[in-house]
C-alpha positions as CSV (number, residue, x, y, z in Angstrom):
1,M,77.0,12.0,201.1
2,A,75.6,13.9,204.0
3,K,78.4,15.2,206.2
4,K,78.0,14.5,209.9
5,S,80.3,16.1,212.4
6,N,81.7,13.7,215.0
7,Q,84.1,16.2,216.5
8,D,84.4,16.6,220.3
9,A,85.0,20.4,220.6
10,S,86.4,19.9,224.1
11,Q,89.2,17.6,223.1
12,I,92.0,19.2,221.2
13,V,94.3,16.5,219.7
14,I,96.7,18.8,217.7
15,Q,97.9,22.3,218.3
16,M,100.5,23.7,215.9
17,K,101.6,27.1,217.2
18,D,103.4,29.8,215.2
19,I,105.1,27.3,212.8
20,V,107.9,28.7,210.6
21,K,109.7,26.5,208.1
22,K,112.5,27.9,206.0
23,F,114.5,26.4,203.2
24,G,117.5,28.6,202.9
25,D,116.1,32.1,202.2
26,F,112.7,30.8,201.2
27,T,110.0,30.7,203.9
28,A,107.5,28.0,203.1
29,N,105.5,28.3,206.3
30,D,105.3,31.8,207.9
31,H,103.9,31.7,211.5
32,I,101.0,29.2,210.8
33,N,98.6,28.0,213.5
34,L,96.4,24.9,213.4
35,T,94.0,23.4,215.9
36,V,92.4,20.0,215.3
37,H,89.8,18.3,217.6
38,K,89.0,14.6,218.2
39,G,86.6,13.1,215.6
40,E,87.0,16.1,213.3
41,V,87.7,16.4,209.5
42,H,89.8,19.5,209.2
43,A,90.7,20.7,205.7
44,I,93.9,22.6,204.9
45,L,93.1,24.7,201.8
46,G,95.6,26.6,199.7
47,E,96.9,27.2,196.2
48,N,99.6,25.0,194.6
49,G,102.8,25.8,196.5
50,A,101.0,27.6,199.3
51,G,102.8,25.5,202.0
52,K,100.1,22.9,202.8
53,S,102.2,19.8,202.3
54,T,105.2,21.4,204.0
55,L,103.1,22.1,207.1
56,M,101.9,18.5,207.2
57,N,105.4,17.2,206.6
58,V,106.5,19.1,209.7
59,L,103.6,17.4,211.7
60,Y,104.7,14.0,210.3
61,G,108.3,14.6,211.1
62,M,109.6,14.6,207.6
63,Y,110.8,18.2,208.1
64,H,111.6,19.9,211.4
65,Q,110.2,23.4,212.0
66,T,112.6,26.3,212.0
67,S,110.6,27.7,214.9
68,G,107.2,27.2,216.6
69,S,105.8,24.3,218.7
70,I,103.6,21.3,218.3
71,E,101.3,19.8,221.0
72,I,99.6,16.4,220.8
73,D,96.9,15.7,223.3
74,G,98.0,18.8,225.3
75,R,101.6,17.8,225.6
76,E,104.4,19.6,223.7
77,V,106.4,17.1,221.6
78,D,109.4,17.2,219.3
79,I,108.5,15.3,216.2
80,D,112.0,14.7,214.6
81,S,111.1,11.7,212.4
82,P,108.1,9.8,210.9
83,Q,108.8,7.0,213.4
84,K,108.2,9.5,216.2
85,A,105.0,10.7,214.5
86,I,103.8,7.1,214.1
87,S,104.5,6.5,217.8
88,L,102.3,9.5,218.6
89,G,99.5,8.0,216.6
90,I,100.0,10.2,213.5
91,G,99.8,8.6,210.0
92,M,100.2,10.2,206.6
93,V,99.0,9.1,203.2
94,H,101.0,11.0,200.6
95,Q,99.7,12.3,197.3
96,H,102.1,10.0,195.4
97,F,101.8,6.6,196.9
98,M,104.7,4.8,198.6
99,L,104.0,1.2,197.7
100,V,106.2,-1.6,196.5
101,Q,104.6,-2.6,193.2
102,P,105.6,-6.3,193.0
103,F,104.5,-7.0,196.6
104,T,101.0,-8.0,197.6
105,V,98.5,-5.8,199.4
106,T,99.2,-7.7,202.6
107,E,103.0,-7.5,202.3
108,N,102.8,-3.7,201.7
109,I,100.6,-3.1,204.7
110,I,102.7,-5.0,207.2
111,L,106.1,-3.9,205.7
112,G,108.4,-3.0,208.7
113,M,105.8,-4.3,211.2
114,E,105.6,-7.9,210.2
115,P,104.0,-10.3,212.8
116,M,106.4,-13.2,213.3
117,K,105.9,-16.9,214.1
118,G,109.3,-18.0,215.2
119,M,111.6,-17.0,212.3
120,V,108.9,-16.7,209.7
121,V,106.5,-13.9,208.9
122,D,103.0,-14.9,210.0
123,I,101.1,-13.9,206.8
124,P,97.8,-15.7,207.9
125,T,97.6,-13.6,211.1
126,A,98.5,-10.4,209.3
127,R,95.9,-11.1,206.6
128,K,93.2,-11.7,209.3
129,Q,94.1,-8.4,211.0
130,I,94.0,-6.5,207.7
131,M,90.6,-8.0,206.8
132,E,89.2,-7.0,210.2
133,L,90.4,-3.4,209.7
134,S,89.1,-3.5,206.1
135,D,85.6,-4.6,207.2
136,K,85.5,-2.1,210.1
137,Y,86.1,1.0,207.9
138,N,84.7,-0.4,204.6
139,L,88.1,-0.3,203.0
140,K,87.6,-2.8,200.3
141,V,90.9,-4.4,199.2
142,D,92.1,-7.8,197.8
143,P,94.7,-8.8,200.4
144,D,96.4,-11.2,198.0
145,A,96.5,-9.0,194.8
146,K,99.8,-7.5,193.7
147,V,99.9,-3.7,194.0
148,E,101.0,-3.4,190.3
149,D,97.7,-5.0,189.3
150,I,95.2,-3.0,191.3
151,S,93.4,0.3,190.6
152,V,94.6,3.7,191.9
153,G,91.6,3.8,194.3
154,M,92.5,0.4,195.8
155,Q,96.1,1.5,196.1
156,Q,94.9,4.5,198.2
157,R,92.9,2.2,200.4
158,V,96.0,0.1,200.9
159,E,97.9,3.3,202.0
160,I,95.1,4.1,204.5
161,L,95.1,0.5,205.9
162,K,98.9,0.8,206.3
163,V,98.4,3.8,208.5
164,L,95.6,2.2,210.5
165,Y,97.5,-1.0,210.9
166,R,100.2,1.1,212.7
167,G,97.6,2.4,215.2
168,A,97.1,5.9,213.9
169,N,94.4,8.1,215.5
170,I,95.3,11.2,213.4
171,L,95.3,10.7,209.6
172,I,96.8,13.2,207.2
173,L,95.5,12.7,203.7
174,D,97.5,14.8,201.1
175,E,95.4,15.6,198.0
176,P,93.7,12.2,198.4
177,T,91.3,12.6,195.4
178,A,93.9,13.9,192.9
179,S,94.0,10.5,191.0
180,L,90.5,9.1,191.8
181,T,87.4,8.7,189.7
182,P,84.1,10.3,190.9
183,Q,82.9,6.9,192.2
184,E,86.2,6.4,194.2
185,I,85.9,9.9,195.6
186,T,82.4,9.1,196.9
187,E,83.8,5.9,198.5
188,L,86.7,7.8,200.1
189,M,84.3,10.3,201.7
190,E,82.3,7.4,203.2
191,I,85.6,5.9,204.5
192,I,86.6,9.2,206.1
193,Q,83.1,9.4,207.8
194,N,83.6,5.8,209.1
195,M,87.0,6.8,210.6
196,T,85.8,10.0,212.3
197,A,82.7,8.1,213.7
198,D,85.3,5.9,215.4
199,G,86.9,8.9,217.0
200,K,89.8,9.3,214.6
201,S,90.7,12.8,213.4
202,V,91.4,13.4,209.7
203,I,93.4,16.3,208.2
204,L,92.5,16.8,204.5
205,I,95.0,18.7,202.4
206,T,93.1,19.8,199.3
207,H,92.0,22.6,197.0
208,K,88.8,20.9,195.9
209,L,86.1,23.1,197.3
210,K,83.2,20.6,196.7
211,E,85.0,18.0,198.7
212,I,85.7,20.4,201.6
213,K,82.0,21.2,201.6
214,M,81.1,17.5,201.5
215,A,83.5,16.2,204.1
216,A,85.1,18.8,206.4
217,D,83.9,20.4,209.6
218,N,86.5,23.2,209.7
219,C,88.9,24.6,207.2
220,T,92.2,26.4,207.7
221,I,93.3,28.6,204.7
222,I,96.9,29.2,203.8
223,R,98.0,31.7,201.2
224,R,101.6,32.0,200.0
225,G,102.9,30.4,203.2
226,K,100.9,32.6,205.6
227,Y,97.9,31.7,207.8
228,I,94.7,33.5,206.6
229,D,91.9,32.1,208.7
230,T,90.1,29.0,210.1
231,V,86.4,28.8,209.2
232,N,83.4,26.7,209.9
233,V,82.7,24.9,206.6
234,E,79.0,24.7,206.9
235,E,78.8,28.5,207.4
236,T,81.1,29.4,204.5
237,S,80.3,29.3,200.7
238,E,82.5,27.8,198.0
239,D,83.0,31.4,196.6
240,E,84.1,32.7,200.0
241,L,86.6,29.8,200.4
242,A,88.0,30.4,196.8
243,S,88.4,34.1,197.4
244,M,90.2,33.5,200.7
245,M,92.5,30.9,199.0
246,V,93.6,33.0,196.0
247,G,93.0,36.5,197.4
248,R,90.6,37.6,194.7
249,K,87.2,36.6,193.2
250,V,87.4,33.5,191.0
251,N,85.3,33.1,187.9
252,F,84.0,29.5,187.8
253,N,82.3,29.9,184.4
254,V,84.3,29.2,181.2
255,E,83.8,32.0,178.7
256,K,84.2,31.1,175.1
257,K,82.7,32.5,171.9
258,E,81.0,30.4,169.3
259,Q,83.1,29.7,166.2
260,Q,83.0,27.5,163.1
261,P,85.5,24.7,163.3
262,G,87.8,24.1,160.3
263,D,89.3,21.0,158.6
264,V,89.7,17.7,160.3
265,V,93.1,17.5,162.0
266,L,92.8,14.1,163.7
267,E,90.7,11.2,162.6
268,V,90.7,7.9,164.4
269,K,89.2,5.0,162.5
270,D,88.2,1.6,163.9
271,L,91.0,1.6,166.4
272,R,91.4,-1.7,168.3
273,A,93.9,-2.4,171.1
274,K,94.6,-4.6,174.1
275,D,95.4,-3.6,177.7
276,Y,98.4,-4.7,179.7
277,R,96.6,-8.0,180.5
278,G,96.0,-8.8,176.9
279,V,92.3,-8.1,177.1
280,E,90.7,-6.1,174.3
281,I,90.1,-2.6,175.6
282,L,89.5,-0.5,172.4
283,K,86.9,-2.1,170.3
284,G,86.7,-0.2,167.0
285,L,86.8,3.3,168.3
286,N,86.1,6.2,165.9
287,L,86.8,9.9,166.6
288,K,87.4,13.2,164.8
289,V,88.8,16.5,166.0
290,R,88.8,19.6,163.8
291,K,90.7,22.9,163.8
292,G,89.3,25.5,166.2
293,E,87.4,22.9,168.2
294,I,87.6,21.3,171.6
295,V,86.3,17.7,171.6
296,G,85.7,16.4,175.1
297,L,85.9,12.6,175.7
298,A,83.7,11.8,178.7
299,G,83.7,8.5,180.4
300,V,84.3,6.5,183.6
301,D,88.0,5.7,184.1
302,G,88.9,2.3,182.7
303,N,86.9,2.4,179.4
304,G,90.0,2.8,177.2
305,Q,90.9,6.4,177.6
306,S,94.4,5.8,178.8
307,E,95.1,3.3,176.0
308,L,93.7,5.6,173.4
309,V,95.9,8.5,174.5
310,E,99.0,6.2,174.7
311,I,98.4,5.1,171.1
312,L,97.8,8.6,169.9
313,T,101.1,9.7,171.4
314,G,103.2,6.7,170.4
315,L,103.6,5.1,173.8
316,A,101.5,2.0,173.0
317,K,100.7,-0.1,170.0
318,A,97.3,-0.6,168.4
319,E,96.2,-4.0,167.1
320,S,94.5,-2.5,164.1
321,G,92.9,0.7,162.8
322,E,94.1,4.1,161.7
323,V,95.2,7.3,163.3
324,L,95.2,10.0,160.6
325,M,97.0,13.3,161.1
326,G,96.7,15.6,158.1
327,G,95.7,12.5,156.1
328,E,98.8,10.4,157.0
329,N,98.4,7.3,159.1
330,V,100.7,7.6,162.1
331,V,99.5,4.6,164.1
332,N,102.3,2.7,165.8
333,K,104.9,5.3,164.9
334,S,107.5,6.5,167.4
335,P,106.6,9.3,170.0
336,K,109.1,11.6,168.3
337,Y,107.7,11.0,164.8
338,I,104.2,11.7,166.1
339,F,105.3,14.9,167.9
340,E,106.9,16.1,164.7
341,K,103.6,15.4,162.8
342,G,101.9,17.9,165.2
343,I,100.6,16.1,168.3
344,T,101.5,17.3,171.7
345,S,100.0,16.1,175.0
346,I,99.5,16.9,178.6
347,P,99.8,13.3,179.9
348,E,97.7,11.4,182.4
349,D,100.6,10.7,184.8
350,R,102.7,13.8,185.2
351,Q,105.5,12.0,187.0
352,K,105.7,9.0,184.7
353,H,105.2,10.5,181.3
354,G,105.3,14.3,181.8
355,L,108.5,15.2,183.5
356,V,112.0,14.0,184.1
357,L,112.0,14.6,187.9
358,D,115.8,14.7,188.2
359,F,116.1,17.4,185.5
360,T,115.7,21.1,186.3
361,V,112.5,23.0,185.5
362,A,114.3,24.8,182.7
363,E,115.5,21.5,181.2
364,N,112.0,20.1,181.4
365,L,110.5,23.1,179.6
366,V,112.6,22.3,176.5
367,L,112.4,18.5,176.5
368,Q,111.2,18.0,173.0
369,N,113.1,21.0,171.5
370,F,116.5,20.9,173.2
371,E,118.2,20.0,169.9
372,K,116.7,23.0,168.0
373,E,117.7,26.6,167.9
374,P,117.9,28.8,169.9
375,F,118.3,26.1,172.6
376,A,121.2,24.4,170.8
377,K,123.8,25.5,168.3
378,K,125.9,22.9,166.5
379,G,124.9,20.3,169.0
380,I,125.9,22.4,172.1
381,L,123.2,23.4,174.6
382,Q,122.7,27.2,175.0
383,K,122.2,27.4,178.7
384,D,121.4,31.1,178.7
385,Q,118.6,30.7,176.1
386,I,117.2,27.7,178.0
387,S,117.2,29.7,181.2
388,A,115.7,32.8,179.7
389,H,112.9,30.6,178.1
390,A,112.2,29.1,181.5
391,T,112.1,32.5,183.2
392,E,109.5,33.7,180.7
393,L,107.2,30.7,181.1
394,I,107.5,30.6,184.9
395,K,106.2,34.2,185.0
396,E,103.5,33.6,182.3
397,F,102.2,30.4,183.9
398,D,102.7,31.5,187.5
399,I,104.9,28.5,188.3
400,R,105.9,28.6,192.0
401,P,108.2,29.4,193.6
402,V,109.3,32.2,191.4
403,G,112.9,31.7,190.3
404,C,112.7,27.9,190.2
405,E,114.5,27.6,186.9
406,T,117.4,25.6,188.4
407,R,115.3,23.6,190.9
408,L,114.7,19.9,190.1
409,A,111.2,19.3,188.8
410,G,110.7,16.6,191.5
411,Q,111.1,19.3,194.2
412,L,108.0,21.3,193.0
413,S,104.5,20.7,194.4
414,G,102.2,18.4,192.3
415,G,100.2,21.4,191.0
416,N,103.3,23.3,190.0
417,Q,104.7,20.2,188.2
418,Q,101.5,20.2,186.2
419,K,101.9,23.8,185.3
420,V,105.4,23.1,184.0
421,I,103.9,20.4,181.6
422,I,101.1,22.7,180.5
423,A,103.5,25.6,179.9
424,R,105.7,23.4,177.7
425,E,103.0,21.7,175.7
426,V,100.8,24.7,174.9
427,T,103.8,26.7,173.7
428,N,104.9,23.9,171.4
429,D,102.4,25.4,169.0
430,S,101.4,22.1,167.3
431,E,98.2,21.4,165.4
432,L,96.7,19.1,168.0
433,L,96.9,19.3,171.8
434,I,95.7,16.2,173.8
435,A,94.9,17.3,177.3
436,F,94.4,14.4,179.7
437,N,93.0,15.5,183.0
438,P,94.8,18.9,182.5
439,T,93.6,20.4,185.8
440,R,94.2,17.3,188.0
441,G,95.8,18.5,191.3
442,L,95.4,22.2,190.5
443,D,93.7,24.8,192.7
444,V,90.7,26.8,191.5
445,G,92.8,29.8,190.5
446,A,95.1,27.6,188.4
447,I,92.1,25.7,186.9
448,E,90.6,29.0,185.8
449,F,93.9,29.9,184.2
450,V,94.3,26.6,182.4
451,H,90.7,26.7,181.1
452,K,91.2,30.1,179.7
453,Y,94.5,28.9,178.0
454,L,92.8,25.9,176.4
455,V,90.1,28.2,175.0
456,Q,92.7,30.6,173.7
457,Q,94.4,27.7,171.9
458,R,91.1,26.7,170.4
459,D,90.5,30.3,169.3
460,K,94.0,30.3,167.6
461,N,92.6,27.5,165.4
462,R,94.3,24.6,167.2
463,A,92.5,21.3,167.6
464,I,92.1,20.1,171.2
465,L,91.2,16.6,172.4
466,L,90.2,17.0,176.1
467,V,90.1,13.7,178.1
468,S,88.8,14.4,181.6
469,F,87.1,12.5,184.4
470,E,85.7,15.9,185.7
471,L,82.3,16.1,184.0
472,D,82.0,19.9,184.8
473,E,85.2,20.5,183.0
474,I,84.1,18.5,179.9
475,M,80.7,20.3,179.8
476,G,82.3,23.8,180.4
477,L,85.0,23.5,177.8
478,S,83.9,21.2,175.0
479,D,82.3,22.2,171.6
480,I,81.6,18.5,171.0
481,I,81.3,15.8,173.7
482,D,82.0,12.2,172.7
483,V,81.1,9.6,175.3
484,I,83.4,6.5,175.6
485,F,82.1,3.3,177.0
486,D,83.6,-0.2,176.8
487,G,86.2,0.9,174.3
488,Q,83.9,2.6,171.8
489,V,82.4,6.1,171.3
490,V,78.8,5.4,172.1
491,G,77.3,8.8,171.5
492,S,78.0,12.5,170.8
493,M,76.4,15.8,171.6
494,E,77.2,19.5,171.3
495,G,78.7,20.9,174.4
496,K,76.2,23.8,174.6
497,N,73.3,21.3,174.7
498,A,74.9,18.8,177.2
499,D,73.3,17.9,180.4
500,E,74.8,15.8,183.2
501,N,72.0,13.2,183.3
502,T,72.2,12.3,179.6
503,L,76.0,12.2,179.7
504,G,75.9,10.0,182.9
505,F,73.4,7.7,181.3
506,M,75.6,7.3,178.2
507,M,78.7,6.9,180.4
508,A,77.0,3.9,182.0
509,G,76.4,2.3,178.6
510,G,72.9,3.7,177.7
511,H,72.1,5.3,174.4
512,K,71.0,8.9,173.9
513,D,67.8,8.0,172.1
514,E,66.6,5.5,174.7
C-alpha cells in the first residue's frame, strides 16, 4: 500500500509536554514530548517495556501524569479518566481487546452508549449507524455475529468501530498488528489511510519497522522511558529506526551453520481433527521433526495450525491418527503426560495458554517444575530457590523491568510476558520445542535475541517445530519448510532454497511442481 500523507502541518491536535509518569520509585516515562498533527499517522516506536503504552495510557486518562502537561487543539486539559478522553475526541484500541465475547458485534459497539426507543434499546437504529461507519471506512464486520465466533481481525475492526461510534477524531492503536495475519495487516493499513483521509489523526504504538515505513508520516522514538527523537519516516531507513530504538546496530540476518539432523523425534501420521464448530480442520496431516533441525510450518492462519499445536500439547483431541514421540503414540494424552514425554511449547496465545497472569513472574517461570527439586522439598515450595531461578532468567533473557520477580505477570508489557514464556520453555531442556509465533509482539532487538536462542537450541541437538505467520521468520530460521493448506502439508522445501513466491503459491493451495 502506498502511503499518502494527509497531515495538516499547521494544525496541531495533541501536544504532550515534558511528561513524567512514576510508579513508586520506577520512572516509566521520563520527560517525554509528543506533537501530533491533524490527518497524521504518528508512530511511537520503542522496545518492549520502553514506556510507549504508559505514555498513551496517560493520554487516554487511564493513568495521570506525575508531571508535565497535555494540550488538545491548543487548549491545556486535565485528562483524569477515559470518559474525559472520549469527551475530547480521543479513542484507544488496546492490544488485548476489551470485548464481551457472548455479545453480538452491534451490542459490543454500542455498549454504554445505547440509542433508546422509549424504554428499549433501539438495535435497528444502532445497526444502521454501525453499517454506515463500516462502509465509510471499509471496516468490514458482521453486525449480528457473536464476538466469540469471529476472527481476531474482525474483533479489531469492532474495537475501531466502537471508538468511531463514540466520535473519536484521535485514535490510539496499541500494537494493532500483533495478532493479525499478513492479509489482515494490509486491510488495517488501508483502514488507517481511510481514516486519515477523513481528517482523523492516528497514533500507532508499534515496534514493527516495516509497518511504520508503510503507514506513518512521523515517528517518535522512546528508549527505556526517555524521549530520543522525532523523525520524518520517509527520510529515515529501517536500520536507522532500529538503531535509535535499541541504542545499537541490529543484525536482521539469522546466522546458522549447516548441520546434519539426527533421529526423528516427532512424527505425526494421518492426523485428523475437527475445529470448535465441528468442521474437519486437519485432514490427514503428516509431519516429521528430527534432532538438530528446525522445521518451519508456513501457512495462512486458519488452515489448522492452532488445532495441530493444541493436539501436540494435549489441549485438544484428535479424531484419529498418531503423534509419535520417541516411537510412543501420545495422541490425546494429558498435557502433563506429553510434557513429561519431552514436548514443551511457546503457545499461540500467551495470556490464555502461556501464563497465569495473577501469579508472579517467578512463579510463572517454574509452572511445570514447581513440584521438583530444587523448587520444592517434601511438598514445600522453596521460595528462595524459585526467586534465585527467576533472577537468573530475568537477567539472561532481558525481561523488563529488572527486578520484576515479585511482580504479577499480568503487569508486564506484552513483549516482556512473551520473554517470560520463552525463558521458561527453552530452559525446560526437552527433546522437542514447539514455537508458535515466538516473536509476536517483540521488538527487533528481542526478535534478534529469540532467533539466536532458537538456533542455539537446534545446535544443541534439540528438535524445533516453528509455526509462524511471519514468512521472513520461517525462511530465515528453518532447515525444512512444510507448507500447510486446508489441514494438510501440501509441500516441503529446504529452507536454504526457499523463495517467497513459491511458498506463497503453495500457501494459497498451489503445488510446487505446477
